[in-house]
N, C-alpha and C positions, 0 to 999 in steps of 0.2 A: 453269540459272546466273541466270535475272529471282531467284526465289527469296532464292541467294547473297550476291546486288550488294543488296537491298534489304532483309537480314539485316545485313550487313555495313556498308552507311549511315549503319542505327537505334544500331548498336550506336557508331561512328564518332561519332554529335550524342548520345546519351546519354553518351557521356564529357565531350567536348568543355564541357557544357554545364554541367560540375560538379555537376549530381543531386544527390545527396545530403552536399558537401561540407559541412562544420562550419566556419559561418565563423567566425573570434576575432576579438572587437576587442581593439584593443593598448591596455595599462593606460594612464592619459594620465600621461604623469610631472610630480611636483610639489616642490616645492622652498618651502621657508620660511626667510627670510631671518631675523636675529638680533631677539627683540623688542625693541632696543631701536636697529635699523636707522637710519641718515640717512644721507643724502645732500645735497649741493648744490653745485654746478656751477656758474659762472657764467663766461662775455668777457666781456669790458667793451667798449666803443669804442675811437677809433684816431681817427688824421686820413685815415686811406683808408678800404677798403675791408673790416676785421673784423669780421666774425660777432659779434655783437653778442645776449647770450641771457642766463639763469637756469633752470638744472633743478634742481627738489627732489625726491627717491625715497623713502617712506621703508618701513618696519618689511611693509606689506600689498602694497609694490610699488607704489606708487600712484604715480604720474610725473606731477608741476605742472609745467607750462612756459612759457616767456614772451619770446616771440622777440622784440628790437629795431633790431636792425639791420640789413642783410648775409643773412639769412637767409632759406631759406624761408616757415618760419610765421611770422609776422609777428600779435600779438598773444599770449594766454592760449587753452594748451591743455593739455589733459589725457589723461591712460592708464591701461595696467594694464600690467605683464610678467608674461608669463608664466610657465612655473617656467623654459623656457632661461635666458632672459635674468637673472631672477632669478641664477639660476646661474654666472652667464659675466658678471655685473657684479661678485656678490662675491666670487667668486673671483678676479677681477681685483685688485679692490681688496686682500685678505687676503694677492695675495704680496709686496708693496710693505713695503721696511721700512722704515716709516715714521719709525724713529727714531734711521734714520741720516741723516737730513732736516732741512734745520733749519725755521723755518714763513713765510721771508719772502728771495724770490730781486727783488731786487730795487734800480735804480738813478737814488735824485729827480731826479740830474741831467738822466737822457733821456725827456723826454715824449710822444713821438709811437710811444709801444706797447699794445698792448691787454695789460692784466692776467688773471692767472686767476686766480678762489675756488674756493678746495674746503673741504670740509667734509665731513669721514667718521666716524661716529659707529658701531660695533658691539663688540661683546660685554665692553662698558664700559670701550669707550678712544675718548678724544678724537683729532681734528687736523685743525689750519686751515690753510690754505696760503694765501701771496699769491705770485702767482709772475709774472714779467715780463723781468727780467736775470739772465743767466746760471743759468740750470732746470738741474738736470742731470739728461742720460740720461732716468734711470729713469724720472723724475715728466716729462719729455717725452714720454716714450712712453707713460704712462699719461693725461694730458693728451689728447693725437691720440687713443689708443681711446675716453675716452666723449667726446669731440666726435664722432666720427663714432656710433657706438654711437645718442649723442641724437639726430644730423641722419638717425638710417634708422628711427627707434620711428613705429608707426604710434600719431598722434595725435588726437584731436575737437577741433575748436575748443569752447571754454566757453561756455553761453548767455549773453548780460549781458541 
């Protein structure tokens, strides 16, 4: 009986330790942005506590950020998008039917609203927008999504 218990324990230990189990590494996901990809996204100040910052992303996925007011990162920061972030950003921007929108949504008679400037370039096309008043819902949703995306990126301060 003692031999049986010892053998059973030995077998359990051998199988639970994973003895000769092959380890497979998950291939690292890759995603490349178009060679002419460029995004600039800027939110300006208002008379209140509006977040003010500027972000640029190039075709390599390099991020240059400058926080100005009412954001958690004030000053210059930089980072690199991973494949998943590049893919999300590119697909989000490509879903927009840019041609359906005019380049400016503003009312010069209103002074206490922040502006959002958005410049997007990819695949030989270039779009530039100034968003402030009367922004169509798809552009407002895009702006909100980009804001959340950029506020949650891991960035490092630029050494000066």
